N, C-alpha and C positions, 0 to 999 in steps of 0.2 A: 504493500500500500504506499504510494507516493505521499498523498496529502488527503485531508479531510477538511471540507469547507461547510460551516454552518452559516446560513444567512436568515435574516428576518429574526434574530434572537432578540431576547429582552435582556434588561440589564442584569438580571438576577443570574441567568445562565452565563453571560459573558463574565460575570464576577467570579463565579465558580471556576470557570476554566482558567482564569488569572491564578486562581488559589491553587489549582490542581497542577499548573505548570512546573514549578519547582519540584512538586513531589514525584510526578510521573516522568520527569527527565526527557530523554531524547523523543519519546513518542509525542509529546506536546509539541515539539518543535515543528511538526507536521500538521498541526491542528491551527486553522484559521477560522476566527469567529468574528461575523459582522452583524451589525444591528439592522434596524428596518428601514435604514435610509438607502434606498436602491440606487441613488446617484453616487453614494459613495463606495458601495461594494461591487456594482456592476462593472465599471471599468478594471477594478483589481482582478476581479473573476475572469474576465474576458482576456487579460495578459496571461492567464494560466491555461485557460480552457477554450478550445475552438467554439464560435456561437453555434455552430451546427450540433454540438454535443449538449447543448441546454435546452431545456424545455422553454417555450413562449413565456411561462410564468416566471422565468428566472431570466429573461432577457435574451431568450435564444431563437433560433428559426422557427417559423410557423410550420415548416416541414419536417420538424425533429420527430423521430420515431423512437420511442423508448425500447430498450431491449426485453424489460421485463417490468410488469407493474404490479403494485400490490394494492388492494382495496381495503384501506383503513378508513 
């Protein structure tokens, strides 16, 4: 696993991740947490992932086809 991205998180989740960073060590170096402001996280996410790999909900292409979906 190269990286984990969390978007649209609330301040409590973001705070918990920051507390866990020193405890979890190198695993947490690959975790990126972004709040609800799409104008801040979308440009950063697009630097790491191609737009065609993102759902339109997250700023990706309308032609995006998921590999697998889960009905939660």
